[in-house]
C-alpha positions, 0 to 999 in steps of 0.5 A: 500500500502506498503510504503517500498522499497524492499531493506528496507523491506528485512532489516526489515524482518531480524529484528524479535526481539528487540535484533536483532534490537539492533544488527543491530544498533550496527553492521550494521549502522556506527556512523554518523560523520556529525557535530552535527545538520547537519542531521536528517535522516529519517529511509529511508535515514539512511538505504540508507547511512548506518549511524545513530547518536542517533536520527536517530538510534532511528527512525530506531529502532522505525520503526522496532519495529512498524513492530513487532507490537509495537507502535513507541515510542521514549523518550528524555533524557535531559542533561547539558553540553552534548548532549541529547540522544534519545531512542526507548522504548517498553513494554513487559508484562507491563515492559519497555525496550529500544533500542538506537544507541550511541558511549557509550556502556552504553547508548545503549539497556535495557532489558524490565525489568523496571516497570516504565519509571523513573526506565528505565531512571535511569539505564542510569544515571551512564553511561551518562557523558561528556568528562570532566567526569561529570555525565550529565543526568538531565531529561526525556520526556514522550514517543512520539508516532511517529504515530503523524507524519504519515501524512508526512511519517516520516519512508520513507521520502527522506529528513531530519525529523527535525520536530521530534527532534524539537517536543522533544525539545518543550515538557515538561521534568521531572527532575530526581533530585533537581538541588541543588544535582548537585553540590554534584555529583562525577566525573566519575570513570576513569575505567568506563569512559574508559570502556564506551566510544567505539568511533564514529566507534562503 
């Protein structure tokens, strides 16, 4: 039985490539302005409300990727003095790529050209910064296959799906460098800082 409503199926039928999924996240889902921690929309609710923050965008992307035949994988990027960021990740020919919703242009998609997850994660390092201009990315999780949550219908739930981000917070994360190096990191270049932040309407 098809779990999707006709309007949802119509949307997903247009998302025939990872590129089109990313374009949908960028152009057709507004950034969710609800205070952080107030919502964790299922893909159904995100489509209905036409908004998503990074967690919600990753769930929409993972659903769309699944309908293209990819496993629905997400990966958590862990930060200090900043919000975590969640990616929908996929592989083509054994190489990793990612899709994401963000108010920062450098934290969105990556082409599937990365041999390892660490390579993929490190491509986000220079673009991951807080309002103070600190580079804040510190660790990453293993990919989580959202099929583990199929029993309660995470793709089409008519409620928030807090079980998923709670799980991401509980699993181990791999540091990207020794903590002692953090004090030596340079602040963001002001030009890259300005270029990277697109704002919450993007």
